[in-house]
RODO-2510 file (C-alpha; in nm, 4 decimals, decimal comma):
residues 217
     n   res          X          Y          Z
     1     m    10,6430   -18,3331    -4,1523
     2     l    10,4381   -18,0005    -4,0976
     3     p    10,4863   -17,8629    -4,4882
     4     e    10,3975   -18,2023    -4,6038
     5     l    10,0559   -18,1992    -4,3819
     6     i     9,9834   -17,8367    -4,4712
     7     q    10,0111   -17,9278    -4,8737
     8     r     9,7906   -18,2668    -4,7727
     9     f     9,5208   -18,0640    -4,5995
    10     c     9,5400   -17,7221    -4,6733
    11     v     9,3846   -17,7417    -5,0185
    12     g     9,1773   -17,4559    -5,1841
    13     y     9,1446   -17,1109    -5,0731
    14     g     9,2165   -17,0494    -4,6849
    15     l     9,2669   -16,8322    -4,4147
    16     e     9,5750   -16,8045    -4,1721
    17     v     9,5099   -16,6406    -3,8266
    18     g     9,7753   -16,4925    -3,6604
    19     a    10,0522   -16,5914    -3,8723
    20     g    10,2941   -16,3453    -3,7231
    21     k    10,6420   -16,2895    -3,9101
    22     f    10,6787   -16,6346    -4,0346
    23     p    10,3329   -16,7339    -4,2109
    24     s    10,3187   -17,1493    -4,2821
    25     c    10,0491   -17,1432    -4,5593
    26     d    10,1249   -17,0440    -4,9146
    27     q    10,0205   -16,6812    -5,0053
    28     a     9,8765   -16,7475    -5,3593
    29     n     9,5628   -16,9223    -5,1904
    30     t     9,5781   -16,7767    -4,8172
    31     v     9,4417   -16,4491    -4,6625
    32     f     9,6150   -16,3724    -4,3938
    33     l     9,4638   -16,1963    -4,0821
    34     d     9,6143   -16,0240    -3,7708
    35     r     9,4517   -15,8137    -3,5377
    36     f     9,7912   -15,6383    -3,4294
    37     q     9,9538   -15,3903    -3,6773
    38     g    10,2240   -15,2181    -3,4257
    39     n    10,2841   -15,5478    -3,2233
    40     k    10,6377   -15,6393    -3,2996
    41     d    10,5312   -15,9875    -3,3698
    42     a    10,2636   -15,8762    -3,6020
    43     t    10,2297   -16,0214    -3,9523
    44     v    10,3569   -15,7952    -4,2321
    45     a    10,1089   -15,6223    -4,4101
    46     p     9,7926   -15,8570    -4,3150
    47     d     9,5220   -15,8676    -4,5664
    48     l     9,2529   -15,8591    -4,2525
    49     v     9,3365   -15,6825    -3,9387
    50     a     9,0420   -15,7935    -3,7171
    51     e     8,9844   -16,0485    -3,4041
    52     a     8,9984   -16,3848    -3,4569
    53     a     8,6526   -16,4049    -3,3022
    54     e     8,5225   -16,1496    -3,5552
    55     i     8,6238   -16,2005    -3,8981
    56     p     8,4943   -15,9869    -4,1861
    57     v     8,4072   -16,2009    -4,4274
    58     r     8,0965   -16,4064    -4,5663
    59     d     7,9933   -16,7627    -4,4028
    60     a     8,1453   -17,0384    -4,5423
    61     a     8,4231   -16,8283    -4,7210
    62     f     8,7443   -17,0596    -4,6914
    63     d     8,8237   -17,4433    -4,7425
    64     f     9,0728   -17,3954    -4,4843
    65     l     9,1748   -17,2301    -4,1665
    66     f     9,5349   -17,2438    -4,0444
    67     s     9,6573   -17,1301    -3,7057
    68     s     9,9523   -17,1716    -3,5094
    69     h    10,0206   -17,0884    -3,1377
    70     m     9,7288   -16,8503    -3,1612
    71     l     9,4546   -17,0231    -2,9785
    72     e     9,5579   -17,0144    -2,6351
    73     h     9,6235   -16,6247    -2,6737
    74     h     9,2238   -16,5734    -2,6787
    75     q     9,0383   -16,5867    -2,3321
    76     d     8,7220   -16,7591    -2,5025
    77     t     8,8034   -17,0368    -2,6852
    78     l     8,5067   -17,1815    -2,8087
    79     r     8,3641   -16,8090    -2,9095
    80     v     8,6935   -16,8295    -3,1387
    81     l     8,6207   -17,1651    -3,2616
    82     y     8,2263   -17,1156    -3,3542
    83     e     8,3396   -16,8063    -3,5428
    84     w     8,6106   -17,0296    -3,7417
    85     k     8,3639   -17,2882    -3,7960
    86     r     8,1005   -17,0392    -3,9581
    87     v     8,3763   -16,9049    -4,2358
    88     l     8,4653   -17,2549    -4,3166
    89     r     8,2689   -17,4567    -4,5861
    90     p     8,0886   -17,7597    -4,4894
    91     g     8,3655   -17,9895    -4,4659
    92     g     8,6480   -17,7760    -4,5001
    93     v     8,9530   -17,8407    -4,2542
    94     l     9,0767   -17,6511    -3,9491
    95     f     9,4425   -17,6945    -3,9076
    96     l     9,5942   -17,5970    -3,5498
    97     v     9,9149   -17,5914    -3,4076
    98     l     9,9391   -17,5712    -3,0243
    99     p    10,1907   -17,5818    -2,7570
   100     h    10,2129   -17,8915    -2,5304
   101     h    10,1522   -17,7711    -2,1798
   102     a    10,4295   -18,0201    -2,0484
   103     r    10,7257   -17,8710    -2,2862
   104     t    10,6364   -17,5237    -2,2335
   105     f    10,6805   -17,2685    -1,9207
   106     d    10,2923   -17,3732    -1,8919
   107     r    10,4211   -17,7006    -1,7668
   108     y    10,3275   -17,6424    -1,3803
   109     r     9,9371   -17,5302    -1,5007
   110     g     9,6684   -17,7555    -1,4946
   111     v     9,5263   -17,8197    -1,8302
   112     t     9,2277   -17,6690    -1,8731
   113     p     8,8942   -17,9070    -1,8949
   114     l     8,6239   -17,8490    -2,1550
   115     q     8,3857   -17,7606    -1,9144
   116     h     8,6249   -17,4355    -1,8230
   117     h     8,5481   -17,3198    -2,1979
   118     i     8,1986   -17,4136    -2,1898
   119     d     8,1478   -17,1913    -1,8754
   120     d     8,3599   -16,9031    -2,0406
   121     y     8,1452   -16,9086    -2,3295
   122     a     7,8450   -16,9050    -2,1536
   123     n     7,9586   -16,6300    -1,9064
   124     l     8,2421   -16,4024    -2,0111
   125     g     8,0626   -16,1881    -2,2935
   126     s     8,2897   -15,8525    -2,3883
   127     r     8,4547   -15,8324    -2,0477
   128     e     8,8124   -15,9079    -1,9736
   129     d     8,9065   -16,2297    -1,8230
   130     h     9,1564   -16,1885    -1,5239
   131     s     9,0846   -16,5163    -1,3578
   132     h     9,4281   -16,6793    -1,4877
   133     f     9,6552   -16,4215    -1,3390
   134     p     9,7299   -16,5959    -1,0042
   135     e     9,7113   -16,9600    -1,2045
   136     i     9,9915   -16,8117    -1,4294
   137     e    10,2242   -16,6370    -1,1753
   138     v    10,2294   -16,9616    -0,9331
   139     g    10,2788   -17,1804    -1,2264
   140     w    10,5477   -16,9801    -1,4019
   141     s    10,7144   -16,8929    -1,0996
   142     r    10,7699   -17,2890    -1,0576
   143     v    10,9792   -17,3481    -1,3290
   144     e    11,3559   -17,3850    -1,2815
   145     e    11,4721   -17,1075    -1,5559
   146     f    11,1958   -16,8947    -1,4336
   147     e    11,4496   -16,5823    -1,3562
   148     r    11,6128   -16,6299    -1,7118
   149     l    11,2566   -16,6016    -1,8845
   150     r    11,1705   -16,3095    -1,6913
   151     e    11,4678   -16,1373    -1,7815
   152     e    11,4160   -16,2436    -2,1428
   153     f    11,0285   -16,1256    -2,1544
   154     e    11,1145   -15,7746    -2,0138
   155     n    11,4132   -15,7068    -2,2127
   156     e    11,2054   -15,8387    -2,5360
   157     w    10,8703   -15,6691    -2,4503
   158     q    10,9966   -15,3793    -2,2395
   159     m    10,7554   -15,4293    -1,9959
   160     k    10,7463   -15,6050    -1,6354
   161     m    10,6709   -15,9700    -1,6141
   162     w    10,3381   -15,9265    -1,4569
   163     d    10,2454   -15,6029    -1,6442
   164     w     9,8715   -15,7779    -1,7111
   165     p     9,7175   -15,4742    -1,9093
   166     g    10,0578   -15,4509    -2,1114
   167     r     9,9927   -15,8483    -2,1773
   168     i     9,6443   -15,8226    -2,2911
   169     r     9,7205   -15,5190    -2,5063
   170     n    10,0082   -15,6956    -2,7061
   171     g     9,8354   -16,0503    -2,6723
   172     v    10,1308   -16,1890    -2,4509
   173     i     9,9228   -16,3969    -2,2427
   174     h     9,8115   -16,8108    -2,2356
   175     y     9,4886   -16,8082    -2,1139
   176     h     9,4585   -17,1645    -2,1523
   177     v     9,6543   -17,4718    -2,1669
   178     w     9,6358   -17,8286    -2,2922
   179     s     9,7543   -18,1161    -2,4962
   180     q     9,6180   -18,2731    -2,7942
   181     n     9,3501   -18,4482    -2,5822
   182     e     9,2081   -18,1624    -2,4512
   183     v     9,2080   -17,9721    -2,8187
   184     v     9,0643   -18,3154    -2,9529
   185     d     8,7594   -18,2652    -2,7123
   186     l     8,7176   -17,9129    -2,7612
   187     l     8,6890   -17,9576    -3,1546
   188     r     8,4338   -18,2489    -3,1177
   189     y     8,1930   -18,0417    -2,8785
   190     a     8,2176   -17,7144    -3,1478
   191     g     8,1165   -17,9442    -3,4371
   192     f     8,4535   -18,0754    -3,5773
   193     s     8,5611   -18,4703    -3,6734
   194     i     8,9029   -18,5250    -3,6079
   195     e     9,1033   -18,5787    -3,9377
   196     y     9,4646   -18,6042    -3,7909
   197     v     9,6394   -18,5696    -3,4386
   198     a    10,0129   -18,5719    -3,3781
   199     d    10,1970   -18,5439    -3,0468
   200     t    10,5291   -18,3639    -3,1516
   201     i    10,6046   -18,1787    -3,4445
   202     p    10,9750   -18,2319    -3,5492
   203     e    11,0007   -17,8490    -3,7012
   204     n    10,8700   -17,7256    -3,3375
   205     v    10,9004   -17,9731    -3,0731
   206     i    10,7236   -17,7771    -2,7929
   207     s    10,4111   -17,8064    -3,0377
   208     f    10,1498   -18,0573    -3,1212
   209     l     9,8775   -18,0333    -3,3896
   210     v     9,5078   -18,1218    -3,4841
   211     v     9,3192   -18,1184    -3,7878
   212     g     8,9624   -18,0900    -3,7829
   213     r     8,7095   -18,0950    -4,0238
   214     r     8,3852   -17,8922    -4,0206
   215     s     8,0710   -18,0878    -4,0025
   216     i     7,8443   -18,0590    -4,3241
   217     r     7,5697   -17,9281    -4,1488
***
């Protein structure tokens, strides 16, 4: 399913943000961006090393932008979406694969409402957002397999479960949680029309996908 949809929507010249070790798009027509270089999950030899909300390219540079399991790791969602809209040509495609809150360790956290993203965009600026830390600790601690997850995380990342500076430094924090419904609302608010939505992806059952198209204005 996913390869076919990528082939259908990711046409022309594109950008993949945060591809990690396993990019989804074709290297022949895709630029790869990652903000990490030393991180163990970083993209190998990315074309651009930059923040997702500060992409060093001209306006309307790409026909499509693909991102998988990255947007939830950025504290200011609308800031990122507006930047992605800027680098897409009018009519360009935004293809998002994201974790569904009900099928991950975020299942005991409440979904992030649209107004929260609007407030973050208005108020956060460059300061770090620590407001989600208590919510994450409480929600994750309710997960039945929490102790196993804690052990796996600490072994994998060589840091304590609640080492927040370490999580921020390595980008291993879900600031926001959602289903496809909240992401559809976000994209529409940011100026995208909705082309395709799937609640579940067979290749990655914890994920959903939303494909948007940048407005022509």
